C-alpha positions in Angstrom: 29.0 -30.0 -9.6 29.6 -27.5 -6.8 26.6 -28.2 -4.6 27.2 -30.7 -1.8 25.1 -31.5 1.2 26.5 -33.2 4.2 24.3 -34.6 7.0 25.7 -34.6 10.5 26.7 -38.1 11.4 26.2 -41.4 9.6 23.4 -42.8 11.8 20.6 -41.5 13.9 19.5 -43.2 17.1 15.8 -42.8 17.8 15.6 -45.3 20.6 13.0 -48.0 21.3 9.5 -46.9 20.2 6.4 -48.9 21.0 3.8 -49.3 18.3 1.2 -46.5 18.6 3.8 -44.0 20.0 6.1 -41.6 18.2 9.8 -41.1 19.1 11.2 -37.9 20.3 12.3 -35.9 17.3 16.0 -35.7 16.6 17.4 -32.6 14.9 19.5 -33.3 11.8 22.0 -30.7 10.5 22.5 -30.4 6.8 25.5 -28.4 5.6 26.6 -27.0 2.3 30.2 -28.1 2.1 30.5 -27.1 -1.6 31.6 -23.9 -3.2 28.3 -22.7 -4.7 24.9 -21.7 -3.4 22.7 -24.8 -2.7 19.0 -24.3 -3.5 16.9 -26.6 -1.3 13.5 -27.2 -2.9 12.5 -30.4 -1.2 13.6 -32.9 1.5 12.4 -36.4 1.4 13.1 -39.8 2.9 14.0 -42.7 0.6 13.8 -46.4 1.2 11.3 -49.1 1.9 10.3 -48.0 5.4 10.0 -44.2 4.9 6.3 -44.3 5.8 7.3 -45.0 9.4 9.3 -41.8 9.7 8.3 -38.2 10.0 10.5 -35.5 8.5 9.6 -32.0 9.7 11.0 -29.5 7.2 9.5 -26.4 8.7 12.9 -25.1 9.6 14.5 -26.0 6.3 16.2 -23.0 4.7 15.3 -22.2 1.0 19.0 -22.1 0.1 22.4 -22.4 1.7 25.5 -20.4 0.9 28.8 -22.3 1.1 29.6 -23.1 4.7 26.0 -22.5 5.9 23.8 -25.1 7.6 20.1 -25.7 8.3 18.2 -28.2 10.3 15.3 -30.7 10.0 13.6 -32.8 12.6 13.3 -36.6 12.2 10.9 -38.8 14.3 9.9 -42.5 14.1 6.3 -43.7 14.2 6.1 -47.5 13.8 2.3 -47.5 13.6 2.2 -45.1 10.6 2.1 -46.8 7.2 
């Protein structure tokens, strides 16, 4: 298994967000730290509260060569879902 994705940092701080508002988007960097081309077909949030988050994948690259990175934006919307 040569494909490895590493997300920048272990946690993401989105601040305090009132119900009915959406947080400012935080840019996440995904890096291919493996030795083979990584094909990115989909990015998804997993877990029980994923409906309260918005993942903008418009800037997501279709593939990453070893050492390359791409970004996605994450925002929190406590009223969604």
